[in-house]
N, C-alpha and C positions, 0 to 999 in steps of 0.2 A: 385108434385116434386118427383125426384127420391129419394129413401130413403137416399142414401149417400150424395146427394147434400143437401138434408133437413138437415141431420145431421152436415154439414159443416156450413150451415147457422146459426143453433142453436148455434155452436161451436163459431161462430164469437161473439156472443153476450157476451161471458164470458170475452173477452178481453185475455190477456196474460195467459199463463199457469202459475199456481202459483206452488212455492216450496212446498214440503211436506217432512215430516221426515219418516225415515224407521228403522226398526228394526228387528232382526231375533230371533226367539225363537229355541234355539239349542237343539238337542237331548242330553240326559244325557250321562256321560261317557261311561255307559256300552253299548251305542248304537253306538259308534263311528265307531266300526268295521262293521257295516251293510253297505251292498253293495248298492250303488245307491238308497237311501231314496227318495221316492216321494216328490217333491218340491210343497208345497202348498203357492201360493201367495194371501194374505188376505188384501183388502183395508178396513180401518175401519175410520169412523168419529172420531175427537178427542173428547176425554170424553166419549166414548161408555161404557167404564168399562168392555168391553170383554176380554181385554188382559190377566188378570189373569186366566180366564175360558181357554183361548186358551192355555196358558202356562200348565195347568192341562191336557188338552186334548193331548198336545204333549207328556207328560209324559206317558200317557196311549198307546200311538201309536208310538213308536220308529221307525215304518217304515216310517214315515213321518218327513219332515224337513219343518217346518212352519215360513213363513217370513211375517211380518205384515209392512204395511205402514199407516201412519194416515195423515189424512188431514181435514180441516174443512168442514162443511157441505156443503159450497158453491163450495170449491175447488174440493172435490171429483167428483161430477158430470161433472165438466170441464174436469178433467183428464180422467173420463170414455169416454167420447164424443170423446176426442182427440184420444183416442186409438181405438175407432170404426172407425172414420173417416179415421185414418191414415193407419188402417189396420195391426198394430203391436199389439203384444199380451197384452191382458188386463189380469186383476187378476182373479184367480179361484173364488174367493168370493168378492162381492163388496157391502158394505153397503150403501144403498141410503136413504137420509132423506125423509120423506113421502111428502114434499112439492115439491119434484123433481119426484116422482115416476111416476106420470101420464104422465110427458115428456117422460121417456122412455118407458112407454107402447106403445108409437106409433112406436117402434122399436123392436117388439117381435122376429124378427129373429136374434137379437143379444144377446138374453138370452134362457137359457135352460127353457123349460116349466117343472115346478116341478112335475106335475102330472105322468110323465115319471119316477120318483123315488118314487111314491106312497104318494105325499104329501096331496093327498086328504084325507088320513085316519087320518091326523092330525088336520083336520078343527074344531072339537069339542074341541081341547086343548086350542084354542084362544077365545078371546071375537069376538062375532059374527060382530061387526062393524069394528074390526081390521082386520078380516079375509076378510071382503068384499073389504078393501082397496088394497089388493094384488092380487085381480082377475081381468081378462079382457079376455073376449070372449074365454071361456074354456082353460083359460091359468093362472097357478099360476106363478106369477113373482118372489115370495120369501117368506120367512118365517118372521113373526114379531118379533121383539125384545122388546123395552121398548116402553112405552107409557107417556103422558104427562097430565093425567087428572088434572082439576084445583081446587085449594081450595082458600079461601080468607083468607089472613093474617091481622091481625088488632092490633094496639096498645092498650092494654088494659087500660094503664094511660090516653090516649087521649080520648078514649071513655068514661071513667069515668068523667074526667073533663067536658065533652061535655053533661053529663046526658044520655048517652047510655049505654045499658047493656053491661056486660064485658063477661059474660058466653058464651060459644060457641053456645049453644042451643037457648040462648035468643037472641043472636046476629042474628042467622040465622032465628029466627021467625020474627025479628023487619026489616030484610032486605031481603025480600023475592023476590022483584021486583027491576027492575032498576029505577023506580020512587022513591021507598023507598030508594034505594041507593043515589039517589041525594038529597033527603031530609036529610039523615043522614049527608052527606057530607057538606050540607049547614049548618046544625047544628054545626058540627065540627069547621068548618071556623068561624062561628060567635061566638063561645064560646070561641076558642082558638087562632084564627088566622092562625092555620094550614092549609095546604093543605090536601086534602083527598087522593088523588092517587099521584103516582110518576110522570107518564107523561100521556100524550093523546095516544101514541102509544100502551102501555100496556092496556088501556081502550079499545081501538078501537079493538084490536086483540082479546081481551077477548068477546066481544059482537058478532064479525063476526064468531068466531068458534062456536058459539052456533047455527049457521045456516047449513042447510044441503048443501046449495049452497054457493059458494065463488063468483070467477070472471069468471067461466066458466060454459057453458051447459054441463052435463054430456053425453046427446044425440048427439049434434051437435059439440061439442068441440069449439064452437064459444064463443067469448067474450060477456059477459052478464052484464058487470059491470053498464052500464046504466039502465038495465032493471031488476036488482036484488034489491029488497027493503032493503035487509039485509045489503048491503055494504053502501047505502047512509044513512040508518038508525044508522049504527054503527059509520060513520063519524059524522054525525049530533049530536049524543049523547056525541060524545067526544068534539065536537065544544060547545055544552051546557055547559059541565063541566067547560071547558076552561073560558066562560063568566061568570060563577059564581065563578071563582078565586079557584077551586077546584085542580087544577094541579100544582105540585110543579115543573114541566119540568125538571125533573132528570131521564137521561136515565139509564136503567139498566146495571149493570156489569161496573160502572165508579166510580171513587174515591168519587165523589160527592154522589154517590147512598149509598155507604157503611157508609159514614158520616151521611147521611139523614136517614138510618134505625137505627142508634144509637141514633141520637138526635131528632127524631120524627119530621122530616122536612115534612112528610105525614103520614096518619093514616092507610092507607090500601095499601096491595100489593095483586092484582089479579096475582095468582102464579101457574102455571103448576108444576107438581111434581118435574121435575128435577131442578127447580129453587130454591127449598128450600135449596140444599146445597150450591148455590151461595150465598143465603141470609147469612146462617151460617158462611161461610167462609169469606164474605166481612164485617160481622159485629158480630165477635164473642162475643164481649162484651155487645152485645144488647140482650144476653140470659136473658129470664124471662120476656121480655118487649113486646113480640108478643104472639099472640094465633091464633088458626086455627079454621075456620068454613067453610060453603058451599058458593059458589058464588050465586049470585041472578040468577032468571031465570033458565033455564035448564042447565044440565051440558056441559062441553066442554072439548076437548083435543087439545093440542098444541105441536106438536113435536112427536119423536119417528122415528125409522128405520126399515128397511127391508134389510134382508139378501139374496142377489141374486146371480146367478150363470151366469156370461157372457158367451157366446158360445166360446170365443176364449180362455178359460180357458182349461188347459190341461187333468184335473182329476176330471170330475163332480161327479163320484160316491163317491169319498172319499171327495169331497167338500161338497155334501149333507149330507154326514154322519156327518160331523163337523157341519154344521148349524142345523140340526136336533138336535144333541146334545146340541148345545149352546142355543136352544130356548126352550128346555124342561122345565116344571115347576120347576124342582129342580135346574136346573141351573139359571133360572131366579130368583128364591128365593135367590140364593147364591149372585148373582149380585146386588139384591136390597139391602141385609144386608151390602155387603161391598162397594158398589159404589152408592147406592141411586137411581137405575134405576128401574123405577116402572114396574112390570111385566104386560104383555099382557095376561098372562094365569090364568083365575079366579078361577080355581080350587084351588090354593094356597092363596086366598084372606082370607080364614077362618083359616089358618095358624096363631097360635099366634103371630109369627115373623111381621105379618102383621096387623090381625084383633085386637090385643092388643097392637100395637105399639102405645108408648108415646115418648115424647122427652123432655127432661129437658129444652131445648131451649124454648118450648112452654109448660109452666106449665099447668098440668091439662086437656091437650088436647087429643084427639083421632084421630091422625095423619093418622094412617092406616085406621081407620074405614072410615074417611071423604074421602080419596083418592080412597079406593076400591069400596065405594058406588057410588062416582063420575064416576069412569071408567066404571061401569056396565051401567050407564044411558046416556052415550055419544051418541048423534045423528050421524050416519054415514054421513061423510062430503066428497064431491067431490071437489078436488083441481084443476084439469086442467092442461094442458100440459105446460103452461108458468106462474104458479101461483107464483113463487118465484120471477121472475122478475117483475111481476105487482105489487105485494104487497110491494116490496122494493121501487118502485116508489111512490105508495100510501102513504106509512109511511113517505118518504121524503116531499111530500108536506103537509102532516098532520104536521110534525115537524115545516116546515116552517111558517104555521098558528099559531102553538103555540108559536113560538119565535116571532110573530108580523113581520116577514118579508113579509108576503103576508096576504091579507084580506082572512077570511075563504071560502068565495064564490069564490073568484078568485083562490085561493089554490085548490079547488074541479074542477073547469072548467079546469085549467091548468094540474091537474094529470090526468084527463080524457083523455085530448089530447094527453099527452105523452104515456100513456098506450095503446092507439088505435095504435100509431105509432110502439110502442114494438110489439105488437101483429102481425101488419102487416108486421114486418121486419122478422117474422118466417115463414111466409107463402110463 
């Protein structure tokens, strides 16, 4: 299929183009007299936390006038593909969520290869697995920003009532495997009547992110959902938890979730780093009730973005200078301290601001150490060209099974059928 035709086909999968918010970071008063400042247009995902840093960069560079548009992590790829397919100007810098990056790697002609600007020299600045995610056929698609290494949050009071240990290191020792996770959950449910996890979606995603392969083959780009045991294994494990009554059926970032965090409707949250601030803001009065330790099995990552330079941008040199500065360790540390965005630059993990980080919300915990250790142990994961669409469908049918709308086996069968249709529609 012709590249532009393929882009249009993919674009149709997004439906209508969604509205976005925009803002402009204006130069200081002293810079108003500058003639014809260079206009840089930056597209960010909402919640990236990069706006304050960009404002600081603007102050340092009065020759620039930086404009920011924010969109959700799903809206931004749709906007970007619209601009590519329609042929009108796209931004100078575009942040792409990692779950969509492999989709855009199919169209390298629409992006600057950052090797042109010396990005190879930055390789050792980033975690090796994270750097691997931005590569493709001698092409560097972008520079990594934040990441989402996992931790396991647990209610110390519910664990105590269930006869489980409550100190982080003892919990980690007690729940090292997923079988031990289920046993602990069963114990909690039998002792207190409480659920163990908030919902099946969060459980499924955690297990699946521990796998190198998700829904697509990294070599053929073909859908392998029926041949990858990690997918069916994560699904079956979630269904097993359902049958043991270990799920509260409460979705993240809902009003019920905030109440559940406070009331102890579930004992555990499997939590990527960025979700910690969601928990604290959703249930501020639950401070002191939760603690932090490692997840069972191997480490995993969920989320994070990459800053790319679309070829239709007008100022690649200035744009690269900006994203290079934004992703430097010093700036990533600032973003972590102010916005909670966990850095992809391991050289600062020994900084006291991270390594010695404790949080009164989680008494006597070592949040920084848990997350930085997890970040360095992540297994490189291949997402594939249509990962986000496939996963949205899988989660929809898993939720139907959780809600009793479909039998689990029927839900799996229907999910696979729909996924195959989704994949075929892109080809």
